[in-house]
VEXMIRO-781365 format. One record per residue (C-alpha): x, y, z; residue in three letters. Coordinates in steps of 0.5 Angstrom, whole numbers, plus 500, padded with zeros to 3 digits. Each point is the difference from the previous one (the first is absolute). Example, Ala and Ser with C-alpha at 12.3 -4.5 7.8 and 13.67 -1.06 7.14 Angstrom:
# VEXMIRO-781365
525491516ALA502507498SER
This chain:
# VEXMIRO-781365
311770881MET498493498ALA494502505VAL499507497GLY500496493SER495495502ASP495505503SER501505494ASP499493495GLY494499505GLY497507499SER501500492VAL496493500LEU495503504ASP499506495ARG501496494VAL492501499GLY501508502THR505501495ASP496497494MET495505501VAL505505497GLY500498493PRO493498500ILE497506503ALA505505496ARG496496494ARG493502502TYR502507502PHE503502493VAL495496496SER494503503ASN504507501GLY501499492PHE492499500ASP499506504GLY504505497ALA497498493LEU493500503THR502507502GLY502502493VAL493497497GLY496504506VAL503507499THR501500493VAL493497499GLY497505505ALA503506496TYR498498493LEU493499503SER500507502GLY500499507ILE502507503ASP502500507GLU506496503GLY496498506LEU496496496THR505496496VAL503499507VAL494497502SER500496494LEU507497501GLY499499508LEU494495498ALA504497495ALA506499505ALA495497505VAL498495495GLY507498498LEU503500507CYS494496502THR501495495SER507500501GLY500498507VAL494495500TRP502496494SER507499502VAL497499507TRP496494497GLU506498496ILE505500505GLU495496505ARG499495495ALA508499499GLU501500507MET495495502ARG503495494ALA507501502GLU498499507ILE496493499GLN506498495GLU505501506THR495497505GLU500494495GLU507499500ALA502501507MET494496502LEU498506505ALA495505502ASP503507499LEU494504502SER502506505ASP507499499THR506505498GLN499497493VAL493502499GLU501506503ARG506502496ASP495498493LYS495504503MET504506501SER502500493ASN493500498GLN499506503VAL506504498VAL499497493ASN492503500ALA502506503ALA506502495MET495497494SER495506502GLY505505502LEU503500493GLY494502496PRO498505505LEU507504499LEU500499493GLY493503499LEU500505506VAL506504498LEU498501493PRO494504503LEU503505504THR501505494PRO493501500PHE500502507LEU503506498PHE495501494GLU497507500ALA505503505THR507499496VAL498495494LEU495500495THR496493498MET505499494PHE506502504GLU498495506ALA498495495THR507500497ILE503501507ALA496493502SER503496494VAL507503501ALA499497508VAL498494497ALA505499496VAL505502505GLY497494505VAL500495494LEU508502499PHE501499507THR497493500PHE504498494GLY507503503ALA499497507TYR499493497MET506501495ALA504502506SER498493503ILE502496494SER506504498ARG497503494GLN501507497ARG495504505TRP499505495TYR498496494VAL495496504ALA497506503GLY499503493ALA497493498ARG495501506MET499507499GLY498499493LEU494496501ALA497507504GLY501504493ILE497494496VAL494500504VAL499508500ALA501500493VAL495494499ILE495504504ASN501506496VAL498496494PHE494496503LEU493502496PRO496505504GLY
């Protein structure tokens, strides 16, 4: 049993860096997903108010925005995490008077970097692409107006889900946190309606 505990303890120690990926990756995913969903609201409402009359055109505009946000999320976090990783490794090397190149420590931190960058890109991709889906049914099932309303509703639902998820982690009231996040989508839609032009 003691051996098992030692083995488990060693395993836990080996996974400390990996376990830390969870909260950091979550923050990147939700924060950038929030940005993606709000961008989706801006794109879809703005497209409708600008007189665009084809759903596929709105989808194309939204996908272009998604590419930009996703690339930004992955690239920026990759560079941020790379700098942080190198700083942490150098600090550890100085404290241990050892070279950690090509060690498990370096590999774990590189794994964290990859996961964090991937989650940072996945958040805005989902946050923006999901609100575009109603426009795929424009002209067959929905009018442009109905697709726009449905898109805003989907974005608000995505934002609500992000809020509820984060609340479940922090033991807050999920419906209150979800409503707070979802409200942002409605606010962006209303602001777009009153923008000049």
